[in-house]
C-alpha positions in Angstrom: 0.0 0.0 0.0 1.4 3.4 -1.1 1.2 5.8 1.9 2.6 8.9 0.1 0.4 11.6 -1.4 0.6 15.3 -2.4 -1.8 18.1 -1.7 -2.2 21.5 -3.4 -4.2 22.8 -0.4 -3.0 21.3 2.8 0.5 21.1 4.4 1.6 17.5 4.7 4.1 16.2 7.3 5.9 12.9 7.9 5.6 11.2 11.2 7.7 8.3 12.6 5.6 5.3 13.9 8.0 2.8 15.3 10.3 1.9 12.4 8.0 3.2 9.7 7.2 6.6 8.3 3.8 7.9 7.3 2.5 11.1 5.7 -0.4 12.8 7.5 -2.3 16.1 7.4 -3.3 17.8 10.7 -6.8 19.1 10.8 -8.3 21.9 12.9 -10.5 24.9 12.6 -7.4 27.0 11.5 -7.6 25.0 8.3 -11.2 25.8 7.5 -10.3 28.8 5.3 -8.6 26.3 2.9 -11.9 24.4 2.3 -13.1 26.4 -0.7 -9.9 25.7 -2.5 -10.1 21.9 -1.6 -13.7 21.8 -2.9 -13.1 24.0 -6.0 -15.9 23.4 -8.5 -18.2 21.9 -6.0 -21.3 23.9 -5.4 -23.4 21.3 -3.5 -22.5 18.3 -1.3 -25.2 15.8 -1.0 -25.2 13.8 2.2 -27.3 10.7 1.6 -28.7 9.0 4.7 -29.3 9.8 8.4 -28.0 6.8 10.3 -25.0 6.8 12.6 -22.6 9.0 10.5 -25.1 11.0 8.5 -26.3 13.5 11.1 -22.7 14.1 12.4 -21.0 14.6 9.1 -23.8 16.7 7.6 -23.9 19.1 10.5 -20.1 19.3 10.8 -19.8 20.0 7.0 -22.5 22.6 7.1 -20.9 24.4 10.1 -17.4 24.2 8.6 -18.5 25.5 5.2 -20.6 28.3 6.6 -20.1 31.5 4.5 -18.4 29.7 1.6 -21.4 29.4 -0.7 -21.1 25.6 -0.8 -24.4 24.0 0.1 -24.8 20.8 2.2 -28.1 19.0 1.3 -29.5 15.9 2.9 -31.0 13.2 0.7 -33.5 10.7 2.1 -36.1 8.3 0.9 -39.6 9.8 0.6 -41.5 9.2 3.8 -38.4 8.3 5.7 -38.8 8.7 9.5 -35.5 10.5 9.4 -37.0 13.4 7.6 -38.3 14.8 10.9 -34.9 14.4 12.6 -33.2 16.2 9.7 -35.6 19.1 10.0 -34.9 19.2 13.8 -31.2 19.8 12.8 -32.4 22.6 10.5 -32.1 20.9 7.2 -35.4 21.8 5.5 -37.1 21.6 2.1 -37.8 25.4 2.3 -34.1 26.2 2.6 -33.2 23.8 -0.2 -31.1 21.7 2.2 -33.4 18.6 2.4 -34.8 16.5 -0.5 -35.5 13.1 -2.0 -32.5 10.8 -2.2 -32.0 10.4 -5.9 -32.9 13.9 -6.7 -30.2 15.1 -4.4 -27.7 12.7 -6.0 -28.5 14.0 -9.5 -28.0 17.6 -8.5 -24.9 17.3 -6.3 -21.3 17.7 -7.4 -20.1 15.6 -4.5 -22.3 12.8 -3.1 -21.4 11.3 0.3 -23.2 8.0 0.6 -24.0 7.2 4.2 -27.0 4.9 4.0 -26.5 1.5 5.7 -24.1 -1.0 4.1 -26.9 -3.3 3.2 -28.9 -0.5 1.6 -25.8 0.5 -0.4 -25.7 -3.0 -1.9 -29.4 -2.9 -2.6 -29.3 0.6 -4.3 -25.8 1.1 -5.7 -26.8 0.6 -9.4 -29.5 3.3 -9.1 -27.1 5.5 -7.2 -24.4 5.1 -9.9 -27.0 5.8 -12.7 -28.0 9.1 -11.0 -24.5 10.5 -10.4 -23.4 13.4 -12.6 -20.5 12.6 -15.0 -17.5 14.0 -13.3 -19.0 14.0 -9.9 -17.3 12.7 -6.7 -18.7 9.8 -4.8 -17.7 9.8 -1.2 -17.8 6.7 1.1 -17.1 6.5 4.8 -16.5 2.8 4.7 -15.1 0.4 2.0 -18.0 -2.0 2.4 -19.4 -1.2 -1.1 -16.0 -1.8 -2.7 -15.9 -5.2 -0.9 -19.2 -6.1 -2.4 -18.3 -4.9 -5.9 -15.1 -7.0 -5.7 -17.1 -10.1 -4.6 -19.5 -9.8 -7.6 -17.0 -8.8 -10.2 -18.2 -5.2 -10.7 -16.6 -1.8 -10.5 -17.4 1.9 -9.9 -18.4 3.9 -13.0 -15.3 5.2 -14.7 -16.5 8.8 -15.1 -16.5 9.8 -11.5 -14.0 10.3 -8.6 -14.3 7.8 -5.8 -12.9 8.8 -2.4 -13.2 7.7 1.2 -13.1 9.5 4.4 -13.5 7.1 7.3 -13.8 8.7 10.8 -12.4 6.4 13.5 -15.4 6.6 15.7 -19.2 6.4 15.8 -21.2 9.2 14.4 -22.3 10.7 17.7 -18.6 10.9 18.7 -17.8 12.7 15.4 -20.4 15.3 16.2 -19.8 15.5 19.9 -16.0 16.2 19.7 -16.5 18.6 16.9 -18.9 20.6 19.0 -16.5 20.5 21.9 -13.8 21.7 19.5 -15.6 24.9 18.8 -13.6 26.3 21.7 -10.6 24.1 21.4 -8.9 23.9 18.0 -8.2 20.3 17.0 -10.9 18.5 18.9 -12.4 15.7 16.8 -12.2 12.1 15.7 -9.2 10.9 13.6 -9.9 9.8 10.1 -8.3 7.9 7.3 -8.7 8.9 3.7 -8.5 6.9 0.5 -8.6 7.7 -3.2 -10.0 4.9 -5.2 -10.5 6.8 -8.5 -9.2 10.2 -9.5 -10.3 11.3 -13.0 -9.4 15.0 -12.7 -6.5 15.3 -10.2 -8.8 16.8 -7.6 -9.7 13.7 -5.6 -7.0 13.8 -2.9 -7.7 17.4 -1.9 -11.4 16.8 -2.0 -10.9 13.9 0.5 -8.6 15.9 2.7 -11.0 18.8 2.7 -13.9 16.5 3.6 -11.8 15.1 6.5 -10.8 18.5 7.8 -14.4 19.7 7.5 -15.8 16.9 9.6 -13.3 17.8 12.3 -10.5 15.2 12.0 -7.4 16.4 14.0 -5.2 13.7 12.3 -5.7 12.4 8.8 -3.8 9.4 7.4 -3.8 7.6 4.1 -5.2 4.1 3.4 -7.1 2.5 0.6 -10.7 1.3 0.6 -9.7 -2.3 0.4 -7.6 -2.2 3.5 -10.1 0.1 5.2 -13.1 -2.2 4.9 -11.1 -5.2 6.1 -9.8 -3.4 9.1 -13.0 -1.7 9.9 -15.4 -4.6 9.7 -12.9 -6.8 11.4 -12.1 -4.2 14.1 -15.7 -3.6 15.2 -16.2 -7.4 15.5 -13.0 -7.5 17.5 -11.8 -5.3 20.4 -13.8 -2.2 19.4 -17.2 -3.8 20.1 -17.7 -7.6 19.8 -14.7 -8.7 21.8 -15.1 -6.2 24.6 -18.7 -7.2 25.0 -17.7 -10.9 25.2 -14.8 -10.1 27.6 -17.0 -8.3 30.1 -19.7 -11.0 30.0 -17.0 -13.6 30.7 -15.4 -11.6 33.5 -18.7 -10.7 35.2 -19.9 -14.3 35.3 -16.6 -15.5 36.6 -16.4 -12.9 39.4 -19.9 -13.6 40.6 -20.1 -17.4 40.2 -16.5 -18.5 40.9 -14.9 -15.7 42.9 -17.8 -14.9 45.3 -18.0 -11.2 44.5 -21.3 -9.4 44.9 -22.9 -8.4 41.6 -21.9 -4.8 42.1 -18.3 -5.7 42.8 -18.2 -8.0 39.8 -19.5 -5.2 37.5 -16.9 -2.8 38.9 -14.1 -5.3 38.5 -15.1 -6.0 34.9 -17.0 -3.3 33.0 -16.1 -0.3 35.2 -12.5 -1.4 35.2 -12.2 -1.5 31.4 -14.2 1.7 30.7 -12.8 3.6 33.7 -9.1 3.4 34.7 -7.9 1.0 32.0 -9.5 3.0 29.3 -8.1 6.4 30.6 -4.6 5.1 31.0 -4.5 3.6 27.5 -6.0 6.8 26.0 -3.3 9.0 27.5 -0.3 6.8 28.1 -0.7 3.6 26.1 -1.2 -0.1 26.7 2.1 -0.8 28.4 1.2 1.9 31.0 -1.6 -0.3 32.3 0.9 -3.1 33.1 3.4 -0.6 34.6 0.7 0.7 37.0 0.5 -2.7 38.7 2.5 -3.8 41.7 4.7 -7.0 41.5 1.8 -9.3 42.5 -0.6 -7.6 40.0 2.0 -8.0 37.2 2.2 -11.7 37.8 -1.6 -12.1 37.6 -1.6 -9.9 34.4 1.2 -11.9 32.8 -0.5 -15.3 33.5 -4.0 -14.4 32.1 -2.4 -12.4 29.3 -0.4 -15.5 28.3 -3.4 -17.8 28.4 -5.9 -15.3 26.7 -3.7 -14.2 23.7 -4.0 -17.4 21.8 -7.7 -18.0 22.1 -8.4 -14.3 21.2 -6.1 -14.5 18.2 -7.8 -17.6 17.0 -11.2 -15.9 16.9 -9.8 -12.7 15.4 -8.1 -14.7 12.6 -11.4 -16.3 11.8 -13.1 -12.9 11.7 -10.5 -11.4 9.4 -10.7 -14.3 7.0 -14.5 -14.1 7.0 -14.2 -10.4 6.2 -11.5 -10.7 3.5 -13.3 -13.6 1.8 -16.5 -11.6 1.5 -18.5 -13.9 3.7 -19.0 -11.3 6.4 -20.2 -8.8 3.8 -22.7 -11.3 2.4 -23.8 -12.1 5.9 -24.6 -8.4 6.6 -26.6 -8.1 3.3 -28.6 -11.2 4.0 -29.3 -10.0 7.6 -30.6 -6.7 6.1 -33.2 -8.7 4.2 -34.4 -10.5 7.4 -34.9 -7.3 9.4 -38.6 -6.9 8.4 -39.3 -10.3 10.1 -36.6 -10.4 12.8 -35.4 -7.0 14.0 -32.3 -6.9 16.1 -33.0 -7.6 19.8 -31.7 -6.0 22.9 -28.3 -6.8 24.3 -28.5 -5.1 27.7 -31.6 -6.7 29.3 -29.7 -9.3 31.4 -29.1 -9.1 35.1 -25.5 -7.9 34.5 -26.6 -4.7 32.8 -29.4 -4.1 35.2 -26.7 -4.2 38.0 -24.7 -1.8 35.9 -27.5 0.9 36.1 -27.2 0.7 39.9 -23.4 0.9 39.8 -23.4 4.0 37.5 -26.0 5.7 39.7 -23.8 5.2 42.8 -20.4 6.4 41.3 -18.4 8.7 43.6 -16.2 10.1 40.8 -13.1 8.2 41.9 -11.8 5.4 39.6 -11.7 1.8 41.1 -8.3 0.2 41.4 -7.1 -1.6 38.3 -8.0 -5.3 38.5 -4.9 -7.1 37.0 -6.9 -10.1 35.8 -9.3 -7.9 33.9 -6.4 -5.8 32.6 -4.5 -8.8 31.3 -7.5 -10.3 29.5 -8.4 -7.1 27.9 -4.9 -6.1 26.9 -4.2 -9.6 25.5 -7.2 -9.3 23.1 -6.2 -5.8 22.1 -2.6 -6.9 21.4 -3.8 -10.0 19.5 -5.8 -7.7 17.2 -2.8 -5.4 16.8 -0.5 -8.3 15.8 -3.0 -9.7 13.3 -3.5 -6.3 11.5 0.2 -5.9 11.3 0.6 -9.4 10.0 -2.0 -8.6 7.3 -0.1 -5.6 6.1 -2.1 -2.7 7.5 -0.2 0.6 8.1 0.5 1.4 11.8 -1.9 4.4 11.8 -4.7 2.1 10.8 -3.6 -0.5 13.4 -3.4 2.1 16.2 -6.8 3.7 15.3 -8.7 0.5 14.6 -7.4 -1.4 17.6 -6.8 1.2 20.3 -7.7 4.9 19.7 -11.2 4.3 18.4 -11.9 2.0 21.4 -10.6 4.3 24.1 -11.4 7.8 22.7 -14.8 7.1 20.9 -16.5 3.9 21.9 -15.7 2.8 25.5 -16.8 6.2 26.9 -20.3 5.4 25.7 -20.4 2.1 27.4 -19.1 3.8 30.6 -21.9 6.4 30.3 -24.9 4.1 29.8 -24.0 0.5 29.1 -23.2 -1.8 26.2 -26.3 -1.1 24.1 -25.6 2.6 24.3 -22.2 2.0 22.8 -23.1 -0.7 20.2 -26.4 0.6 19.1 -25.1 4.1 18.4 -23.0 2.5 15.7 -23.8 1.3 12.2 -26.1 -1.6 11.4 -23.0 -3.6 10.2 -21.3 -3.0 13.5 -24.4 -3.9 15.6 -24.8 -7.1 13.7 -21.1 -8.0 14.1 -21.2 -7.4 17.8 -24.1 -9.7 18.3 -22.6 -12.4 16.1 -19.0 -12.5 17.4 -19.3 -11.3 21.0 -20.5 -14.7 22.2 -17.7 -16.4 20.4 -15.1 -14.4 22.4 -17.1 -15.2 25.6 -17.0 -18.9 24.8 -13.4 -19.2 23.6 -12.0 -17.2 26.5 -14.1 -19.1 29.1 -13.2 -22.5 27.7 -9.5 -22.0 27.1 -8.0 -18.9 28.8 -9.8 -19.2 32.1 -9.3 -22.9 32.3 -5.6 -22.7 31.7 -5.3 -19.9 34.2 -7.2 -22.0 36.9 -5.0 -25.0 36.1 -2.0 -22.9 37.1 -0.2 -23.2 33.8 2.8 -20.9 33.8 3.0 -17.6 32.1 4.7 -17.6 28.7 7.9 -15.5 29.2 8.4 -15.0 25.5 4.9 -13.8 25.0 5.3 -11.3 27.8 8.6 -10.1 26.5 7.0 -9.6 23.1 4.3 -7.5 24.7 6.6 -5.3 26.8 9.0 -4.7 23.8 6.3 -4.3 21.1 6.7 -1.6 18.5 3.1 -0.5 19.0 4.0 1.3 22.2 6.3 3.7 20.4 3.7 4.1 17.6 1.0 4.9 20.2 3.3 7.4 21.9 3.5 9.3 18.6 -0.2 9.1 18.1 -0.7 10.5 21.6 0.8 13.8 20.4 -1.9 13.9 17.7 -4.8 12.9 20.0 -7.9 15.1 20.3 -7.3 18.2 22.3 -10.0 17.3 24.8 -11.5 14.1 26.1 -14.9 13.3 24.8 -17.7 14.4 27.1 -20.5 11.9 26.4 -24.0 13.2 26.7 -27.4 11.6 26.1 
């Protein structure tokens, strides 16, 4: 994957991530004056869809482009229940900023397609047919490319095709942008990709889009790598794996360790979303281990050693299912079943009811780090990191898809209101993946990692040495200098 690029509008810089170098662009409100140049020739940007990313990106684009003469217009299906929500956000038919989906596509110079992945597969031929020749098609996920590859089709040859992929759920993209109105550089990191460039403008259009939605740090990927890392990551540590981990831990602490339900929730969920999350966000994964005393380190090392392999096993299966197209087909088929079988709740069990009581009784102080919880969580996170590196993903993508998105965008939502509040604020594809793969992590870790730990099998010294000396720690230290200027303040 070629990570170099040139821009006529934005200053590029090279950063050192472990032993590799990558080119990036720094975003921020001080770059907004460059947006008219980046979007030269674009009079209207059509944002199609109002799901997880649609509201955030449309409002951020509108706010960033205020006064430029570039219109941001929402396109939705006639009769869509989202019409009312778009009007509440002050996109209206009267102002010419809200209209029917295909009409908006026909009249827009740039079309950002943010309908669900399954809907993109169902509608892409009609979308392509309605695009202006020479227009730019923008995607925030490579899912459609993955589908086209699987069926032997391609994008129309007379359009630019770009991707801007925020490394966080839509509500985080909007929330940090709003917080950043007073702090330059607050936002969600983003990758960008150029799949087709017919006029030499695609790179700057993509960078302009990323800057306009508030990305403080923008790095290059391609849509093929993006969809594999994204679909994989949300089924892994970002959503599916963390759900499976906390279910495993809570059950163990109550049933086998004699904790009260409240203590078990604190030792599992609250530990991960509280102190472990905050330490990783600011100081990296290794800092979690270094915070422990000698006894805690031994516990961490033992469960880390036993959990890494079972976690890697499931993660490898997920990656292969994504890369082969099987997971994409699974999402499309699930979309066709929704009319009969809508997705059910994932927070109705006793564990999450206890969580409501725990959150209501918080004092503001973090609990002490539980070394067992920390070792199990960090082992799964590191297994995901190693797998993405093995599969050739750039370190920016590895850091964001395995660590930064988890701690700076997603986990804060689980900390605020539970697992469903985190998962179900995400895309339909992510929600499906969590429900499908979370139980697999729960089972595999319970049947293998916990059994080996309880049998007293020794820690793997080589595996721990690989963890403490891993290059990801240096890469995350560099990324920490590019992190959002403020921590996200989650609101309902």
